N, CA, C and O atoms as a Tripos MOL2 file, in Angstrom:
@<TRIPOS>MOLECULE
protein
  280   279    70     0     0
PROTEIN
NO_CHARGES

@<TRIPOS>ATOM
      1 N          12.2620    6.7750  -15.8330 N.3       1 MET1
      2 CA         12.6130    6.8980  -13.9850 C.3       1 MET1
      3 C          11.6710    8.0280  -13.8290 C.2       1 MET1
      4 O          11.4670    8.7950  -14.7690 O.2       1 MET1
      5 N          11.0120    8.1820  -12.5330 N.am      2 ARG2
      6 CA         10.0780    9.2270  -12.4150 C.3       2 ARG2
      7 C          11.3590   10.1880  -11.5220 C.2       2 ARG2
      8 O          12.3630    9.7980  -10.9250 O.2       2 ARG2
      9 N          10.8780   11.3910  -11.7170 N.am      3 ASN3
     10 CA         11.7390   12.3270  -11.0620 C.3       3 ASN3
     11 C          11.3350   12.6730   -9.5560 C.2       3 ASN3
     12 O          10.2810   12.3340   -9.0160 O.2       3 ASN3
     13 N          12.2200   13.3050   -9.0630 N.am      4 LYS4
     14 CA         11.5940   13.3380   -7.4670 C.3       4 LYS4
     15 C          10.1560   14.1260   -7.1870 C.2       4 LYS4
     16 O           9.3250   13.8230   -6.3310 O.2       4 LYS4
     17 N          10.0790   15.4370   -8.3310 N.am      5 ALA5
     18 CA          8.7080   15.9620   -7.9720 C.3       5 ALA5
     19 C           7.1870   14.9690   -8.3110 C.2       5 ALA5
     20 O           6.1250   15.0020   -7.6890 O.2       5 ALA5
     21 N           7.5070   14.2410   -9.3470 N.am      6 GLN6
     22 CA          6.7560   13.3780   -9.6550 C.3       6 GLN6
     23 C           6.0740   12.1180   -8.7140 C.2       6 GLN6
     24 O           4.9570   11.6150   -8.8310 O.2       6 GLN6
     25 N           7.1490   11.7990   -7.7490 N.am      7 LYS7
     26 CA          7.1690   10.8400   -6.5720 C.3       7 LYS7
     27 C           6.2550   11.6480   -5.7290 C.2       7 LYS7
     28 O           5.4260   10.9160   -5.1860 O.2       7 LYS7
     29 N           6.0990   13.0520   -5.3930 N.am      8 ARG8
     30 CA          5.8390   13.4980   -4.1910 C.3       8 ARG8
     31 C           4.1500   13.6170   -4.4980 C.2       8 ARG8
     32 O           3.5920   13.9900   -5.5300 O.2       8 ARG8
     33 N           3.5790   13.1670   -3.2400 N.am      9 GLN9
     34 CA          1.9180   13.7950   -3.2740 C.3       9 GLN9
     35 C           2.0270   15.0020   -2.8200 C.2       9 GLN9
     36 O           2.9750   15.5680   -2.2760 O.2       9 GLN9
     37 N           0.4690   15.5290   -3.2150 N.am     10 LYS10
     38 CA          0.2060   16.9650   -3.3060 C.3      10 LYS10
     39 C          -0.2080   16.9590   -1.6460 C.2      10 LYS10
     40 O          -0.7730   16.0500   -1.0380 O.2      10 LYS10
     41 N           0.2780   18.3250   -1.0960 N.am     11 PHE11
     42 CA         -0.0010   18.7110    0.2870 C.3      11 PHE11
     43 C          -1.0460   19.6390    0.2270 C.2      11 PHE11
     44 O          -1.5270   20.1200   -0.7990 O.2      11 PHE11
     45 N          -1.3660   19.8600    1.3690 N.am     12 LYS12
     46 CA         -2.4350   20.9710    1.8520 C.3      12 LYS12
     47 C          -1.8580   21.5560    3.1350 C.2      12 LYS12
     48 O          -1.6200   20.9070    4.1540 O.2      12 LYS12
     49 N          -1.6130   23.1990    2.9170 N.am     13 LYS13
     50 CA         -0.7120   23.7910    3.9780 C.3      13 LYS13
     51 C          -1.7690   23.8500    5.2000 C.2      13 LYS13
     52 O          -2.9620   23.8710    4.8960 O.2      13 LYS13
     53 N          -1.4740   23.8730    6.2950 N.am     14 THR14
     54 CA         -2.3800   24.4870    7.4100 C.3      14 THR14
     55 C          -1.5990   24.6660    8.7350 C.2      14 THR14
     56 O          -0.4760   24.2320    8.9910 O.2      14 THR14
     57 N          -2.1740   25.1740    9.2870 N.am     15 THR15
     58 CA         -1.2340   25.6700   10.6500 C.3      15 THR15
     59 C          -1.9720   24.9080   11.8370 C.2      15 THR15
     60 O          -3.1960   24.8210   11.9430 O.2      15 THR15
     61 N          -1.1170   24.4170   12.6360 N.am     16 ILE16
     62 CA         -1.4070   23.7890   13.8950 C.3      16 ILE16
     63 C          -0.5850   24.1710   14.9510 C.2      16 ILE16
     64 O           0.6230   24.2990   14.7550 O.2      16 ILE16
     65 N          -1.0290   24.3490   15.9290 N.am     17 ILE17
     66 CA         -0.5190   24.6750   17.4660 C.3      17 ILE17
     67 C          -0.2250   23.3660   18.1360 C.2      17 ILE17
     68 O          -1.0850   22.4950   18.2700 O.2      17 ILE17
     69 N           1.2360   23.2300   18.6310 N.am     18 LEU18
     70 CA          1.4340   22.0550   19.4080 C.3      18 LEU18
     71 C           2.0360   22.4880   20.4160 C.2      18 LEU18
     72 O           2.7320   23.4970   20.3050 O.2      18 LEU18
     73 N           1.9000   21.7850   21.7130 N.am     19 PRO19
     74 CA          2.7760   22.1780   22.7650 C.3      19 PRO19
     75 C           4.3620   22.2730   22.4860 C.2      19 PRO19
     76 O           4.8660   21.7890   21.4720 O.2      19 PRO19
     77 N           4.9310   22.7900   23.2550 N.am     20 TYR20
     78 CA          6.4410   23.3370   22.6710 C.3      20 TYR20
     79 C           7.2780   21.6170   22.9030 C.2      20 TYR20
     80 O           8.0350   21.2540   22.0030 O.2      20 TYR20
     81 N           7.0940   20.8320   23.9330 N.am     21 ASP21
     82 CA          7.8430   19.7380   23.9090 C.3      21 ASP21
     83 C           7.5970   18.7320   22.9000 C.2      21 ASP21
     84 O           8.4440   17.8850   22.6170 O.2      21 ASP21
     85 N           6.2880   18.8100   22.2640 N.am     22 LEU22
     86 CA          6.0630   17.9020   21.1380 C.3      22 LEU22
     87 C           6.4460   18.3230   20.0230 C.2      22 LEU22
     88 O           6.7940   17.5160   19.1610 O.2      22 LEU22
     89 N           6.4670   19.7950   19.7750 N.am     23 TRP23
     90 CA          6.8000   20.5070   18.5490 C.3      23 TRP23
     91 C           8.5300   20.2480   18.7660 C.2      23 TRP23
     92 O           9.0640   19.9530   17.6960 O.2      23 TRP23
     93 N           9.2440   20.2920   19.6460 N.am     24 GLU24
     94 CA         10.5480   20.0490   19.8250 C.3      24 GLU24
     95 C          11.0080   18.7400   19.3340 C.2      24 GLU24
     96 O          12.0470   18.6190   18.6840 O.2      24 GLU24
     97 N          10.0720   17.5580   19.7100 N.am     25 SER25
     98 CA         10.5230   16.2470   19.4150 C.3      25 SER25
     99 C          10.1800   15.7490   17.9120 C.2      25 SER25
    100 O          10.7490   14.9850   17.1320 O.2      25 SER25
    101 N           9.0900   16.4600   17.8590 N.am     26 LEU26
    102 CA          8.8910   16.4790   16.1360 C.3      26 LEU26
    103 C          10.1540   17.1480   15.3640 C.2      26 LEU26
    104 O          10.6590   16.4740   14.4650 O.2      26 LEU26
    105 N          10.5880   18.1630   15.5920 N.am     27 ARG27
    106 CA         11.4270   18.5450   15.0510 C.3      27 ARG27
    107 C          12.8330   18.1330   14.6250 C.2      27 ARG27
    108 O          13.4090   18.2320   13.5410 O.2      27 ARG27
    109 N          13.2230   17.6260   15.8440 N.am     28 ILE28
    110 CA         14.4810   16.7370   15.9910 C.3      28 ILE28
    111 C          14.4220   15.6830   15.3860 C.2      28 ILE28
    112 O          15.4600   15.3110   14.8390 O.2      28 ILE28
    113 N          13.3590   14.9450   15.2870 N.am     29 GLU29
    114 CA         13.1490   13.5770   14.5100 C.3      29 GLU29
    115 C          13.2660   14.0700   12.9330 C.2      29 GLU29
    116 O          13.9480   13.4070   12.1520 O.2      29 GLU29
    117 N          12.5610   15.2780   12.4950 N.am     30 SER30
    118 CA         12.3370   15.5640   10.9320 C.3      30 SER30
    119 C          13.8200   16.0370   10.5410 C.2      30 SER30
    120 O          14.1470   15.9220    9.3600 O.2      30 SER30
    121 N          14.7000   16.5440   11.4300 N.am     31 ILE31
    122 CA         16.0410   16.8570   11.0850 C.3      31 ILE31
    123 C          16.8850   15.5620   10.8970 C.2      31 ILE31
    124 O          17.5610   15.4170    9.8790 O.2      31 ILE31
    125 N          16.8420   14.5170   11.9890 N.am     32 LYS32
    126 CA         17.4050   13.4560   11.9120 C.3      32 LYS32
    127 C          16.8990   12.2990   10.8420 C.2      32 LYS32
    128 O          17.4790   11.2170   10.7450 O.2      32 LYS32
    129 N          15.8070   12.6450   10.0960 N.am     33 ARG33
    130 CA         15.2910   11.9870    8.9590 C.3      33 ARG33
    131 C          15.5190   12.6570    7.7510 C.2      33 ARG33
    132 O          15.3980   12.0050    6.7140 O.2      33 ARG33
    133 N          15.8280   13.8430    7.6960 N.am     34 ASN34
    134 CA         15.7180   14.8550    6.5060 C.3      34 ASN34
    135 C          14.6260   14.7590    5.9660 C.2      34 ASN34
    136 O          14.5640   14.4160    4.7850 O.2      34 ASN34
    137 N          13.5570   15.0260    6.6600 N.am     35 ILE35
    138 CA         12.3280   15.4980    5.9550 C.3      35 ILE35
    139 C          11.7680   16.6470    6.6240 C.2      35 ILE35
    140 O          12.1440   17.0440    7.7260 O.2      35 ILE35
    141 N          10.6860   17.2660    5.7940 N.am     36 SER36
    142 CA         10.2140   18.6890    6.6440 C.3      36 SER36
    143 C           9.1780   17.9270    7.8330 C.2      36 SER36
    144 O           8.8430   16.7430    7.7990 O.2      36 SER36
    145 N           8.8450   18.7570    8.6940 N.am     37 MET37
    146 CA          8.0430   18.4640    9.8080 C.3      37 MET37
    147 C           6.5190   18.2530    9.1010 C.2      37 MET37
    148 O           5.9780   17.3110    9.6800 O.2      37 MET37
    149 N           5.6840   18.7840    8.0930 N.am     38 GLY38
    150 CA          4.6210   18.5660    7.4330 C.3      38 GLY38
    151 C           4.8300   17.0170    6.9920 C.2      38 GLY38
    152 O           4.0660   16.1460    7.4090 O.2      38 GLY38
    153 N           5.8120   16.7570    6.2040 N.am     39 GLU39
    154 CA          6.0340   15.2770    6.2820 C.3      39 GLU39
    155 C           5.8890   14.1240    7.3510 C.2      39 GLU39
    156 O           5.1440   13.1500    7.4590 O.2      39 GLU39
    157 N           6.9730   14.6820    8.1300 N.am     40 LEU40
    158 CA          6.7860   13.7870    9.4190 C.3      40 LEU40
    159 C           5.4260   13.6310    9.9400 C.2      40 LEU40
    160 O           4.9450   12.5150   10.1390 O.2      40 LEU40
    161 N           4.8270   14.6640   10.1530 N.am     41 ILE41
    162 CA          3.6790   14.6820   10.8440 C.3      41 ILE41
    163 C           2.5380   13.9870    9.8890 C.2      41 ILE41
    164 O           1.9010   13.0980   10.4530 O.2      41 ILE41
    165 N           2.2100   14.2440    8.6170 N.am     42 ALA42
    166 CA          1.7100   13.4060    7.7640 C.3      42 ALA42
    167 C           1.5500   11.9470    7.7570 C.2      42 ALA42
    168 O           0.5550   11.2240    7.7160 O.2      42 ALA42
    169 N           3.2170   11.6470    7.8240 N.am     43 LYS43
    170 CA          3.2610   10.1780    7.9300 C.3      43 LYS43
    171 C           2.8300    9.2930    9.2570 C.2      43 LYS43
    172 O           2.2800    8.1960    9.3540 O.2      43 LYS43
    173 N           3.4090   10.4210   10.4290 N.am     44 LYS44
    174 CA          2.6810    9.7920   11.5500 C.3      44 LYS44
    175 C           1.1560    9.5880   11.6750 C.2      44 LYS44
    176 O           0.6720    8.5610   12.1510 O.2      44 LYS44
    177 N           0.3820   10.6970   11.1860 N.am     45 LEU45
    178 CA         -0.8790   10.8010   11.1210 C.3      45 LEU45
    179 C          -1.4730    9.3280   10.2830 C.2      45 LEU45
    180 O          -2.3190    8.6260   10.8380 O.2      45 LEU45
    181 N          -1.0580    9.0630    9.2460 N.am     46 LYS46
    182 CA         -1.0500    7.9990    8.3340 C.3      46 LYS46
    183 C          -1.1760    6.7720    9.0930 C.2      46 LYS46
    184 O          -2.1160    5.9780    9.0660 O.2      46 LYS46
    185 N           0.1050    6.7070    9.9110 N.am     47 GLU47
    186 CA          0.4540    5.5070   10.7670 C.3      47 GLU47
    187 C          -0.4370    5.1620   11.6360 C.2      47 GLU47
    188 O          -0.7240    3.9880   11.8720 O.2      47 GLU47
    189 N          -1.0430    6.3210   12.2840 N.am     48 LEU48
    190 CA         -2.2280    6.0510   13.3170 C.3      48 LEU48
    191 C          -3.2930    5.7730   12.6790 C.2      48 LEU48
    192 O          -4.0600    4.9710   13.2120 O.2      48 LEU48
    193 N          -3.6310    6.3230   11.4250 N.am     49 GLU49
    194 CA         -4.8960    5.7910   10.6890 C.3      49 GLU49
    195 C          -4.8180    4.2870   10.9010 C.2      49 GLU49
    196 O          -5.5500    3.6620   11.6690 O.2      49 GLU49
    197 N          -3.7970    3.7360   10.0930 N.am     50 GLU50
    198 CA         -3.5320    2.4530    9.7730 C.3      50 GLU50
    199 C          -3.7320    1.6550   11.2070 C.2      50 GLU50
    200 O          -4.6710    0.9060   11.4780 O.2      50 GLU50
    201 N          -2.8950    1.9130   11.8470 N.am     51 LEU51
    202 CA         -3.1290    1.2920   13.2950 C.3      51 LEU51
    203 C          -4.9040    1.1580   13.7720 C.2      51 LEU51
    204 O          -5.5540    0.1250   13.9280 O.2      51 LEU51
    205 N          -5.2630    2.3080   13.8900 N.am     52 ARG52
    206 CA         -6.6930    2.2960   14.3940 C.3      52 ARG52
    207 C          -7.6380    1.2230   13.4810 C.2      52 ARG52
    208 O          -8.4730    0.4800   13.9960 O.2      52 ARG52
    209 N          -7.3820    1.2750   12.2010 N.am     53 GLN53
    210 CA         -8.0570    0.0680   11.0320 C.3      53 GLN53
    211 C          -7.5630   -0.9200   11.6840 C.2      53 GLN53
    212 O          -8.4030   -1.7700   11.9790 O.2      53 GLN53
    213 N          -6.4510   -1.1400   12.0370 N.am     54 LYS54
    214 CA         -6.2630   -2.6710   12.2510 C.3      54 LYS54
    215 C          -6.8500   -3.1700   13.6840 C.2      54 LYS54
    216 O          -7.4020   -4.2680   13.7570 O.2      54 LYS54
    217 N          -6.7110   -2.3110   14.8440 N.am     55 THR55
    218 CA         -6.8020   -2.7370   16.2810 C.3      55 THR55
    219 C          -8.6050   -2.3260   16.2850 C.2      55 THR55
    220 O          -9.2000   -2.5250   17.3440 O.2      55 THR55
    221 N          -9.2850   -1.8440   15.2540 N.am     56 THR56
    222 CA        -10.6900   -1.3990   15.5190 C.3      56 THR56
    223 C         -11.3940   -2.7360   15.6660 C.2      56 THR56
    224 O         -10.9160   -3.5810   14.9110 O.2      56 THR56
    225 N         -12.3500   -3.1490   16.3890 N.am     57 ILE57
    226 CA        -13.3050   -4.1730   16.5360 C.3      57 ILE57
    227 C         -14.6280   -3.9870   16.4770 C.2      57 ILE57
    228 O         -15.4730   -4.8400   16.2100 O.2      57 ILE57
    229 N         -14.7970   -2.8460   16.7350 N.am     58 MET58
    230 CA        -16.4630   -2.3010   16.7780 C.3      58 MET58
    231 C         -16.3880   -1.0000   15.6940 C.2      58 MET58
    232 O         -15.4520   -0.3670   15.2040 O.2      58 MET58
    233 N         -17.3220   -0.9570   15.6190 N.am     59 GLN59
    234 CA        -18.0040    0.2500   14.6140 C.3      59 GLN59
    235 C         -19.3270    1.0280   14.7060 C.2      59 GLN59
    236 O         -20.2720    0.3460   15.1020 O.2      59 GLN59
    237 N         -19.5720    2.2340   14.4390 N.am     60 VAL60
    238 CA        -20.8750    2.5680   14.5760 C.3      60 VAL60
    239 C         -21.8300    2.4500   13.5850 C.2      60 VAL60
    240 O         -21.5490    2.8330   12.4490 O.2      60 VAL60
    241 N         -22.6660    2.0880   13.7780 N.am     61 ASP61
    242 CA        -23.8080    1.7330   12.9020 C.3      61 ASP61
    243 C         -24.7010    3.4490   12.5540 C.2      61 ASP61
    244 O         -24.6550    4.5640   13.0740 O.2      61 ASP61
    245 N         -25.3790    2.8790   11.5090 N.am     62 GLU62
    246 CA        -26.1240    4.0030   11.1690 C.3      62 GLU62
    247 C         -27.3280    4.6060   12.0130 C.2      62 GLU62
    248 O         -27.8540    5.6450   11.6140 O.2      62 GLU62
    249 N         -27.7200    4.0610   13.0210 N.am     63 GLU63
    250 CA        -28.3520    4.5040   14.2650 C.3      63 GLU63
    251 C         -27.4310    4.8990   15.3850 C.2      63 GLU63
    252 O         -27.9180    5.1750   16.4810 O.2      63 GLU63
    253 N         -26.0930    4.9480   15.1790 N.am     64 GLY64
    254 CA        -25.2250    5.4690   16.2080 C.3      64 GLY64
    255 C         -25.0320    4.6180   17.3480 C.2      64 GLY64
    256 O         -24.7140    5.1140   18.4290 O.2      64 GLY64
    257 N         -25.2290    3.1390   17.1800 N.am     65 LEU65
    258 CA        -24.9660    2.0740   18.3050 C.3      65 LEU65
    259 C         -23.7120    1.3650   17.5780 C.2      65 LEU65
    260 O         -23.4140    1.3750   16.3830 O.2      65 LEU65
    261 N         -23.1030    0.7800   18.6130 N.am     66 LEU66
    262 CA        -21.6170    0.0050   18.1360 C.3      66 LEU66
    263 C         -22.2740   -1.4320   18.1450 C.2      66 LEU66
    264 O         -23.1030   -2.0320   18.8290 O.2      66 LEU66
    265 N         -21.4540   -1.6930   16.9950 N.am     67 LYS67
    266 CA        -21.4670   -3.3820   16.3610 C.3      67 LYS67
    267 C         -20.0730   -3.8010   16.0920 C.2      67 LYS67
    268 O         -19.1680   -3.0880   15.6600 O.2      67 LYS67
    269 N         -20.0230   -5.1000   16.4180 N.am     68 PRO68
    270 CA        -18.7670   -5.7400   15.9230 C.3      68 PRO68
    271 C         -18.4330   -5.2560   14.4500 C.2      68 PRO68
    272 O         -19.2780   -5.0650   13.5760 O.2      68 PRO68
    273 N         -17.0430   -5.0850   14.3140 N.am     69 LEU69
    274 CA        -16.7320   -4.6880   13.0000 C.3      69 LEU69
    275 C         -16.6730   -5.8940   11.8860 C.2      69 LEU69
    276 O         -16.1980   -6.9850   12.2030 O.2      69 LEU69
    277 N         -17.1650   -5.6530   10.6020 N.am     70 GLU70
    278 CA        -17.4900   -6.8110    9.6390 C.3      70 GLU70
    279 C         -16.1330   -6.9540    8.8910 C.2      70 GLU70
    280 O         -15.9990   -7.8070    8.0140 O.2      70 GLU70
@<TRIPOS>BOND
     1     1     2 1
     2     2     3 1
     3     3     4 2
     4     3     5 am
     5     5     6 1
     6     6     7 1
     7     7     8 2
     8     7     9 am
     9     9    10 1
    10    10    11 1
    11    11    12 2
    12    11    13 am
    13    13    14 1
    14    14    15 1
    15    15    16 2
    16    15    17 am
    17    17    18 1
    18    18    19 1
    19    19    20 2
    20    19    21 am
    21    21    22 1
    22    22    23 1
    23    23    24 2
    24    23    25 am
    25    25    26 1
    26    26    27 1
    27    27    28 2
    28    27    29 am
    29    29    30 1
    30    30    31 1
    31    31    32 2
    32    31    33 am
    33    33    34 1
    34    34    35 1
    35    35    36 2
    36    35    37 am
    37    37    38 1
    38    38    39 1
    39    39    40 2
    40    39    41 am
    41    41    42 1
    42    42    43 1
    43    43    44 2
    44    43    45 am
    45    45    46 1
    46    46    47 1
    47    47    48 2
    48    47    49 am
    49    49    50 1
    50    50    51 1
    51    51    52 2
    52    51    53 am
    53    53    54 1
    54    54    55 1
    55    55    56 2
    56    55    57 am
    57    57    58 1
    58    58    59 1
    59    59    60 2
    60    59    61 am
    61    61    62 1
    62    62    63 1
    63    63    64 2
    64    63    65 am
    65    65    66 1
    66    66    67 1
    67    67    68 2
    68    67    69 am
    69    69    70 1
    70    70    71 1
    71    71    72 2
    72    71    73 am
    73    73    74 1
    74    74    75 1
    75    75    76 2
    76    75    77 am
    77    77    78 1
    78    78    79 1
    79    79    80 2
    80    79    81 am
    81    81    82 1
    82    82    83 1
    83    83    84 2
    84    83    85 am
    85    85    86 1
    86    86    87 1
    87    87    88 2
    88    87    89 am
    89    89    90 1
    90    90    91 1
    91    91    92 2
    92    91    93 am
    93    93    94 1
    94    94    95 1
    95    95    96 2
    96    95    97 am
    97    97    98 1
    98    98    99 1
    99    99   100 2
   100    99   101 am
   101   101   102 1
   102   102   103 1
   103   103   104 2
   104   103   105 am
   105   105   106 1
   106   106   107 1
   107   107   108 2
   108   107   109 am
   109   109   110 1
   110   110   111 1
   111   111   112 2
   112   111   113 am
   113   113   114 1
   114   114   115 1
   115   115   116 2
   116   115   117 am
   117   117   118 1
   118   118   119 1
   119   119   120 2
   120   119   121 am
   121   121   122 1
   122   122   123 1
   123   123   124 2
   124   123   125 am
   125   125   126 1
   126   126   127 1
   127   127   128 2
   128   127   129 am
   129   129   130 1
   130   130   131 1
   131   131   132 2
   132   131   133 am
   133   133   134 1
   134   134   135 1
   135   135   136 2
   136   135   137 am
   137   137   138 1
   138   138   139 1
   139   139   140 2
   140   139   141 am
   141   141   142 1
   142   142   143 1
   143   143   144 2
   144   143   145 am
   145   145   146 1
   146   146   147 1
   147   147   148 2
   148   147   149 am
   149   149   150 1
   150   150   151 1
   151   151   152 2
   152   151   153 am
   153   153   154 1
   154   154   155 1
   155   155   156 2
   156   155   157 am
   157   157   158 1
   158   158   159 1
   159   159   160 2
   160   159   161 am
   161   161   162 1
   162   162   163 1
   163   163   164 2
   164   163   165 am
   165   165   166 1
   166   166   167 1
   167   167   168 2
   168   167   169 am
   169   169   170 1
   170   170   171 1
   171   171   172 2
   172   171   173 am
   173   173   174 1
   174   174   175 1
   175   175   176 2
   176   175   177 am
   177   177   178 1
   178   178   179 1
   179   179   180 2
   180   179   181 am
   181   181   182 1
   182   182   183 1
   183   183   184 2
   184   183   185 am
   185   185   186 1
   186   186   187 1
   187   187   188 2
   188   187   189 am
   189   189   190 1
   190   190   191 1
   191   191   192 2
   192   191   193 am
   193   193   194 1
   194   194   195 1
   195   195   196 2
   196   195   197 am
   197   197   198 1
   198   198   199 1
   199   199   200 2
   200   199   201 am
   201   201   202 1
   202   202   203 1
   203   203   204 2
   204   203   205 am
   205   205   206 1
   206   206   207 1
   207   207   208 2
   208   207   209 am
   209   209   210 1
   210   210   211 1
   211   211   212 2
   212   211   213 am
   213   213   214 1
   214   214   215 1
   215   215   216 2
   216   215   217 am
   217   217   218 1
   218   218   219 1
   219   219   220 2
   220   219   221 am
   221   221   222 1
   222   222   223 1
   223   223   224 2
   224   223   225 am
   225   225   226 1
   226   226   227 1
   227   227   228 2
   228   227   229 am
   229   229   230 1
   230   230   231 1
   231   231   232 2
   232   231   233 am
   233   233   234 1
   234   234   235 1
   235   235   236 2
   236   235   237 am
   237   237   238 1
   238   238   239 1
   239   239   240 2
   240   239   241 am
   241   241   242 1
   242   242   243 1
   243   243   244 2
   244   243   245 am
   245   245   246 1
   246   246   247 1
   247   247   248 2
   248   247   249 am
   249   249   250 1
   250   250   251 1
   251   251   252 2
   252   251   253 am
   253   253   254 1
   254   254   255 1
   255   255   256 2
   256   255   257 am
   257   257   258 1
   258   258   259 1
   259   259   260 2
   260   259   261 am
   261   261   262 1
   262   262   263 1
   263   263   264 2
   264   263   265 am
   265   265   266 1
   266   266   267 1
   267   267   268 2
   268   267   269 am
   269   269   270 1
   270   270   271 1
   271   271   272 2
   272   271   273 am
   273   273   274 1
   274   274   275 1
   275   275   276 2
   276   275   277 am
   277   277   278 1
   278   278   279 1
   279   279   280 2
@<TRIPOS>SUBSTRUCTURE
     1 MET1         2 RESIDUE 1 A MET
     2 ARG2         6 RESIDUE 1 A ARG
     3 ASN3        10 RESIDUE 1 A ASN
     4 LYS4        14 RESIDUE 1 A LYS
     5 ALA5        18 RESIDUE 1 A ALA
     6 GLN6        22 RESIDUE 1 A GLN
     7 LYS7        26 RESIDUE 1 A LYS
     8 ARG8        30 RESIDUE 1 A ARG
     9 GLN9        34 RESIDUE 1 A GLN
    10 LYS10       38 RESIDUE 1 A LYS
    11 PHE11       42 RESIDUE 1 A PHE
    12 LYS12       46 RESIDUE 1 A LYS
    13 LYS13       50 RESIDUE 1 A LYS
    14 THR14       54 RESIDUE 1 A THR
    15 THR15       58 RESIDUE 1 A THR
    16 ILE16       62 RESIDUE 1 A ILE
    17 ILE17       66 RESIDUE 1 A ILE
    18 LEU18       70 RESIDUE 1 A LEU
    19 PRO19       74 RESIDUE 1 A PRO
    20 TYR20       78 RESIDUE 1 A TYR
    21 ASP21       82 RESIDUE 1 A ASP
    22 LEU22       86 RESIDUE 1 A LEU
    23 TRP23       90 RESIDUE 1 A TRP
    24 GLU24       94 RESIDUE 1 A GLU
    25 SER25       98 RESIDUE 1 A SER
    26 LEU26      102 RESIDUE 1 A LEU
    27 ARG27      106 RESIDUE 1 A ARG
    28 ILE28      110 RESIDUE 1 A ILE
    29 GLU29      114 RESIDUE 1 A GLU
    30 SER30      118 RESIDUE 1 A SER
    31 ILE31      122 RESIDUE 1 A ILE
    32 LYS32      126 RESIDUE 1 A LYS
    33 ARG33      130 RESIDUE 1 A ARG
    34 ASN34      134 RESIDUE 1 A ASN
    35 ILE35      138 RESIDUE 1 A ILE
    36 SER36      142 RESIDUE 1 A SER
    37 MET37      146 RESIDUE 1 A MET
    38 GLY38      150 RESIDUE 1 A GLY
    39 GLU39      154 RESIDUE 1 A GLU
    40 LEU40      158 RESIDUE 1 A LEU
    41 ILE41      162 RESIDUE 1 A ILE
    42 ALA42      166 RESIDUE 1 A ALA
    43 LYS43      170 RESIDUE 1 A LYS
    44 LYS44      174 RESIDUE 1 A LYS
    45 LEU45      178 RESIDUE 1 A LEU
    46 LYS46      182 RESIDUE 1 A LYS
    47 GLU47      186 RESIDUE 1 A GLU
    48 LEU48      190 RESIDUE 1 A LEU
    49 GLU49      194 RESIDUE 1 A GLU
    50 GLU50      198 RESIDUE 1 A GLU
    51 LEU51      202 RESIDUE 1 A LEU
    52 ARG52      206 RESIDUE 1 A ARG
    53 GLN53      210 RESIDUE 1 A GLN
    54 LYS54      214 RESIDUE 1 A LYS
    55 THR55      218 RESIDUE 1 A THR
    56 THR56      222 RESIDUE 1 A THR
    57 ILE57      226 RESIDUE 1 A ILE
    58 MET58      230 RESIDUE 1 A MET
    59 GLN59      234 RESIDUE 1 A GLN
    60 VAL60      238 RESIDUE 1 A VAL
    61 ASP61      242 RESIDUE 1 A ASP
    62 GLU62      246 RESIDUE 1 A GLU
    63 GLU63      250 RESIDUE 1 A GLU
    64 GLY64      254 RESIDUE 1 A GLY
    65 LEU65      258 RESIDUE 1 A LEU
    66 LEU66      262 RESIDUE 1 A LEU
    67 LYS67      266 RESIDUE 1 A LYS
    68 PRO68      270 RESIDUE 1 A PRO
    69 LEU69      274 RESIDUE 1 A LEU
    70 GLU70      278 RESIDUE 1 A GLU
């Protein structure tokens, strides 16, 4: 069985500036879920990317023009 360290993904540390109300709601959620804010933000960004892929109906071609998603 894999230990906890082997299950973790590699993360890259970065600094972001958030409006206080957004920071506060993320902080509360991270405490409730018992995960770091970095993990929570990464999960939310991943969910957003997956949602965009599911709902995208157009894409930009090589010439910068919109075309239907293939």
